[in-house]
C-alpha positions as CSV (number, residue, x, y, z in Angstrom):
1,X,3.4,13.5,27.4
2,X,0.8,10.7,26.7
3,X,-2.8,11.5,26.4
4,X,-4.8,10.4,29.6
5,X,-7.2,7.5,29.5
6,X,-10.8,7.6,30.7
7,X,-11.7,6.0,34.1
8,X,-11.7,2.3,33.9
9,X,-9.5,2.0,30.9
10,X,-5.9,0.8,31.3
11,X,-2.7,0.5,29.4
12,X,0.5,-1.5,29.7
13,X,3.4,-2.9,27.6
14,X,2.8,-6.1,25.6
15,X,4.3,-9.4,26.5
16,X,4.8,-12.4,24.2
17,X,1.6,-13.9,25.8
18,X,-0.4,-11.1,24.1
19,X,0.5,-12.1,20.6
20,X,-2.7,-13.9,19.9
21,X,-4.8,-11.0,21.1
22,X,-2.8,-8.4,19.1
23,X,-3.2,-10.5,15.9
24,X,-6.9,-10.7,16.6
25,X,-7.1,-6.9,17.0
26,X,-5.3,-6.3,13.7
27,X,-7.6,-8.8,12.0
28,X,-10.7,-7.2,13.4
29,X,-9.7,-3.9,11.9
30,X,-8.5,-5.4,8.5
31,X,-11.7,-7.3,8.2
32,X,-13.7,-4.1,8.3
33,X,-11.6,-2.4,5.6
34,X,-10.3,-5.2,3.4
35,X,-12.4,-8.2,4.3
36,X,-9.3,-10.1,5.3
37,X,-7.8,-11.7,8.4
38,X,-4.2,-12.2,7.5
39,X,-2.4,-11.7,10.8
40,X,-1.3,-14.6,13.0
41,X,0.4,-14.7,16.5
42,X,3.5,-16.0,14.7
43,X,3.6,-12.9,12.5
44,X,3.2,-10.6,15.6
45,X,6.0,-12.4,17.4
46,X,8.2,-12.1,14.3
47,X,7.7,-8.3,14.2
48,X,8.7,-8.1,17.9
49,X,11.7,-10.4,17.4
50,X,14.5,-7.9,16.7
51,X,17.6,-7.2,18.6
52,X,16.9,-3.5,18.7
53,X,13.2,-3.9,19.7
54,X,12.4,-4.0,23.4
55,X,8.8,-5.2,24.0
56,X,8.7,-3.6,27.5
57,X,9.6,-0.1,26.3
58,X,8.5,-0.2,22.7
59,X,5.0,-1.5,22.8
60,X,1.7,-0.4,24.4
61,X,-1.7,-2.1,24.8
62,X,-5.0,-0.4,25.7
63,X,-7.8,-2.3,27.5
64,X,-11.4,-1.5,28.0
65,X,-12.9,-1.9,31.5
66,X,-14.1,-5.4,30.6
67,X,-10.5,-6.4,29.8
68,X,-10.9,-6.4,26.0
69,X,-7.9,-5.2,24.0
70,X,-9.0,-2.1,22.0
71,X,-5.8,-0.4,21.1
72,X,-2.2,-1.2,20.2
73,X,1.0,0.8,19.4
74,X,4.6,0.1,18.9
75,X,7.7,2.0,17.8
76,X,10.7,0.4,16.1
77,X,14.0,2.1,16.3
78,X,15.9,-0.5,14.3
79,X,18.0,1.5,11.8
80,X,21.5,3.0,12.2
81,X,21.5,5.9,12.4
82,X,18.1,6.1,14.0
83,X,16.6,9.0,11.9
84,X,13.4,7.2,10.9
85,X,11.4,5.6,13.6
86,X,8.7,3.2,12.4
87,X,5.3,3.3,14.2
88,X,2.7,0.5,14.2
89,X,-0.8,0.9,15.6
90,X,-4.3,-0.4,15.6
91,X,-7.7,0.6,17.1
92,X,-10.6,-1.8,17.3
93,X,-13.4,-0.9,14.9
94,X,-15.9,-0.6,17.7
95,X,-13.9,2.3,19.0
96,X,-13.0,4.0,15.7
97,X,-14.9,7.1,16.7
98,X,-13.3,7.5,20.1
99,X,-10.9,10.4,19.6
100,X,-9.4,9.9,23.0
101,X,-8.1,6.5,22.0
102,X,-6.5,7.7,18.8
103,X,-5.0,10.5,20.8
104,X,-3.6,8.1,23.3
105,X,-2.1,5.8,20.6
106,X,-0.5,8.6,18.6
107,X,0.8,10.7,21.5
108,X,2.4,7.6,23.0
109,X,4.0,6.7,19.7
110,X,5.4,10.2,19.3
111,X,6.7,10.4,22.8
112,X,8.5,7.1,22.5
113,X,9.9,8.0,19.1
114,X,11.4,11.1,20.5
115,X,13.7,9.0,22.7
116,X,15.9,8.4,19.6
117,X,16.8,12.1,19.2
118,X,19.9,12.0,21.5
119,X,21.2,9.0,19.6
120,X,20.9,10.5,16.2
121,X,23.5,12.7,14.3
122,X,23.3,16.2,15.6
123,X,22.1,17.9,12.4
124,X,19.9,15.1,11.1
125,X,16.2,15.2,10.4
126,X,14.2,12.8,12.7
127,X,10.8,11.5,11.6
128,X,8.1,9.1,12.7
129,X,6.9,6.9,9.9
130,X,3.5,5.1,9.8
131,X,1.3,3.5,7.2
132,X,-2.3,2.6,6.4
133,X,-4.2,1.0,3.5
134,X,-6.1,3.0,0.9
135,X,-9.4,1.5,2.2
136,X,-9.0,2.7,5.8
137,X,-10.1,6.3,5.5
138,X,-10.5,6.5,9.3
139,X,-6.7,5.8,9.8
140,X,-5.9,8.3,7.1
141,X,-8.0,11.0,8.8
142,X,-6.4,10.2,12.2
143,X,-2.9,10.3,10.9
144,X,-3.5,13.7,9.4
145,X,-5.3,14.9,12.5
146,X,-2.2,14.0,14.5
147,X,0.2,15.9,12.2
148,X,1.3,13.3,9.7
149,X,1.6,14.1,6.0
150,X,1.2,11.7,3.1
151,X,4.6,10.8,1.8
152,X,4.3,7.9,-0.6
153,X,2.0,5.3,-2.1
154,X,2.9,1.7,-2.6
155,X,1.0,-0.9,-4.6
156,X,0.7,-4.5,-3.9
157,X,1.0,-6.3,-7.2
158,X,0.1,-9.8,-8.0
159,X,0.4,-12.5,-10.7
160,X,-1.3,-15.9,-11.0
161,X,0.8,-18.5,-12.8
162,X,-1.2,-19.8,-15.7
163,X,-1.0,-20.3,-19.5
164,X,-1.5,-16.5,-19.7
165,X,1.6,-15.7,-17.7
166,X,4.8,-14.7,-19.6
167,X,6.9,-17.8,-20.5
168,X,9.4,-18.3,-17.7
169,X,13.1,-18.3,-18.5
170,X,13.8,-21.3,-16.2
171,X,17.3,-22.3,-15.2
172,X,18.9,-22.4,-18.7
173,X,16.8,-19.9,-20.6
174,X,17.4,-16.7,-22.5
175,X,19.5,-14.6,-20.2
176,X,21.0,-11.3,-21.3
177,X,24.4,-11.8,-22.9
178,X,27.2,-12.4,-20.4
179,X,24.8,-12.8,-17.4
180,X,24.0,-15.9,-15.5
181,X,22.2,-16.8,-12.3
182,X,22.8,-18.9,-9.2
183,X,21.5,-19.4,-5.7
184,X,22.8,-17.5,-2.7
185,X,25.2,-19.5,-0.5
186,X,24.9,-18.5,3.2
187,X,28.3,-17.7,4.8
188,X,30.0,-17.4,1.4
189,X,27.9,-14.7,-0.2
190,X,26.8,-12.6,2.8
191,X,29.1,-9.6,2.2
192,X,28.8,-9.8,-1.6
193,X,25.0,-9.7,-1.3
194,X,25.0,-6.7,1.0
195,X,27.4,-4.8,-1.2
196,X,25.2,-5.4,-4.2
197,X,22.0,-4.5,-2.2
198,X,23.4,-1.2,-0.9
199,X,24.5,-0.1,-4.4
200,X,21.3,-1.3,-6.1
201,X,19.0,0.4,-3.6
202,X,21.1,3.5,-2.7
203,X,18.5,5.9,-4.2
204,X,15.3,4.1,-3.4
205,X,12.7,5.9,-1.3
206,X,13.0,5.3,2.4
207,X,16.5,3.8,2.4
208,X,18.7,4.8,5.2
209,X,22.4,4.6,4.3
210,X,23.6,2.4,7.2
211,X,27.1,1.4,7.9
212,X,28.1,-1.8,6.1
213,X,28.4,-3.9,9.2
214,X,24.9,-2.8,10.5
215,X,23.3,-3.7,7.1
216,X,25.2,-7.1,7.1
217,X,23.8,-7.8,10.6
218,X,20.3,-7.1,9.5
219,X,20.6,-9.5,6.5
220,X,22.1,-12.2,8.7
221,X,19.1,-11.8,11.0
222,X,16.8,-12.5,8.0
223,X,18.7,-15.7,7.5
224,X,17.6,-16.9,10.9
225,X,13.9,-16.6,10.1
226,X,11.9,-19.7,9.9
227,X,10.9,-19.0,6.3
228,X,14.4,-18.3,5.1
229,X,15.2,-20.5,2.0
230,X,18.5,-19.8,0.4
231,X,17.3,-21.7,-2.7
232,X,14.9,-18.8,-3.3
233,X,17.5,-16.1,-3.0
234,X,18.8,-15.5,-6.6
235,X,22.0,-13.7,-7.6
236,X,22.5,-12.4,-11.2
237,X,26.2,-12.9,-12.1
238,X,28.6,-11.4,-14.7
239,X,29.8,-14.7,-16.1
240,X,33.2,-13.2,-17.0
241,X,34.4,-12.1,-13.6
242,X,31.8,-13.5,-11.3
243,X,30.6,-10.2,-10.0
244,X,27.1,-10.1,-8.5
245,X,25.2,-7.6,-10.6
246,X,21.6,-8.1,-9.2
247,X,19.6,-9.9,-6.7
248,X,16.1,-11.3,-6.3
249,X,15.0,-12.3,-2.7
250,X,11.9,-14.5,-2.5
251,X,9.8,-16.3,0.0
252,X,7.7,-19.4,-0.7
253,X,4.6,-17.8,1.0
254,X,3.4,-14.2,1.3
255,X,2.0,-13.0,4.6
256,X,-1.7,-14.0,4.7
257,X,-1.5,-15.6,1.3
258,X,0.2,-19.1,1.4
259,X,-0.9,-19.8,-2.2
260,X,1.5,-17.2,-3.5
261,X,5.2,-16.5,-3.1
262,X,6.6,-13.1,-2.3
263,X,9.3,-11.2,-4.2
264,X,10.8,-9.3,-1.2
265,X,13.6,-7.4,-3.0
266,X,14.6,-7.1,-6.7
267,X,17.5,-4.9,-7.5
268,X,20.1,-4.3,-10.2
269,X,23.4,-2.4,-9.7
270,X,23.3,0.8,-11.7
271,X,26.1,-0.1,-14.1
272,X,24.2,-3.2,-15.3
273,X,20.7,-1.6,-15.7
274,X,18.7,-1.3,-18.9
275,X,19.9,-4.7,-20.1
276,X,16.9,-6.9,-19.1
277,X,18.5,-8.4,-16.1
278,X,15.7,-7.4,-13.7
279,X,13.1,-9.0,-16.0
280,X,15.2,-12.1,-16.4
281,X,15.6,-12.4,-12.6
282,X,11.9,-11.9,-12.0
283,X,10.9,-14.5,-14.6
284,X,13.4,-16.9,-13.2
285,X,11.9,-16.5,-9.7
286,X,8.4,-17.1,-11.2
287,X,9.6,-20.3,-12.8
288,X,11.1,-21.5,-9.5
289,X,8.0,-20.7,-7.5
290,X,5.7,-22.3,-10.1
291,X,7.9,-25.4,-10.1
292,X,7.2,-25.9,-6.4
293,X,3.5,-25.9,-7.1
294,X,3.0,-22.3,-5.9
295,X,0.1,-20.6,-7.7
296,X,1.4,-17.0,-8.0
297,X,3.5,-14.2,-6.6
298,X,3.1,-10.8,-5.0
299,X,5.4,-7.8,-4.5
300,X,5.2,-4.2,-3.3
301,X,6.3,-1.4,-5.6
302,X,6.8,2.4,-5.1
303,X,4.4,4.1,-7.5
304,X,7.0,7.0,-7.9
305,X,10.0,4.7,-8.4
306,X,12.5,6.3,-10.8
307,X,13.9,2.8,-11.8
308,X,11.0,1.9,-14.0
309,X,9.9,-0.9,-11.6
310,X,6.1,-0.4,-12.1
311,X,6.4,-0.7,-15.9
312,X,8.6,-3.8,-15.5
313,X,6.1,-5.6,-13.3
314,X,3.2,-4.7,-15.5
315,X,5.1,-5.9,-18.5
316,X,5.4,-9.4,-17.1
317,X,1.7,-9.6,-16.3
318,X,1.4,-8.3,-12.7
319,X,-1.5,-6.2,-11.7
320,X,-2.2,-3.9,-8.8
321,X,-4.4,-5.4,-6.1
322,X,-4.4,-2.5,-3.6
323,X,-2.5,0.5,-2.4
324,X,-0.9,1.4,0.9
325,X,0.0,4.9,2.0
326,X,3.1,5.9,3.9
327,X,2.7,8.9,6.3
328,X,5.5,10.9,7.9
329,X,5.6,13.3,10.9
330,X,8.8,15.3,11.3
331,X,10.0,15.3,14.9
332,X,13.1,17.4,14.3
333,X,14.1,19.4,11.2
334,X,17.5,18.9,9.8
335,X,19.5,17.2,7.1
336,X,17.5,14.4,5.6
337,X,19.7,11.2,5.6
338,X,16.9,9.1,4.0
339,X,16.7,8.5,0.3
340,X,13.7,9.6,-1.8
């Protein structure tokens, strides 16, 4: 049951025409906590543009009596099986002390998230997952007040390309013995990429072990994005048999930071780890980005990663810029099908 609204306040699902107002709401909140306004209508529309996301049933806007947008929520049931439901939310800073508004947002999210239970495996644990930045103590307080527990902390790490950066390997540099690199070829490498990804990330926090075809469809959707650039998707190859042993997926511009590229995924298959392949892929990506006139790069890392990723990134000169917290609320106990 959704928490009631005070007289004069209204709520409805979002439409694509609301993207500009939702981006503005997110920016109003982020400006008070981080001094940034990174969201855009295009970014909002991209979040909504998923074959398993229904804007009519999976989003909610809350309006003040004067028509101003003051609250937002969505749930994303986009994984197979649907054991983790991802919640997004925002409350305008002018209403940060209105408990009723937070109550409405979180009770709506939970009620909608519970709709996945009949679709999930019978004995599986079901959870609602949400996040917040380390600066937003109000959101942290409200998540905890509504039964969420802190699960993980991720750091946004950054490097600026300069004379102080580690020397890039480039296209013909010092790769580990027997290892080479090439660009991803859409249509040719789709299944090979997914197989390598599933193996490389099998034990990473938050990973749901999806059927191969479901994972393949998600990656093919990524290839339809406007910012998809196959020349920035790098595959590490065993030069003897041509097997893909690692991957580094990049974008030319990070969200809210067009001066820096983004390292979206960097993974090495277990049998090829501890050979310097991850570092070589990362430096190769830096060289490619720098060669395009891009000033730096960012990535997100799990602070509790067992793969040694934080040390790898620090070792090539990256530094933490801020932290983001993941919170989880269990909706049904059971067997946890999520890694980590």
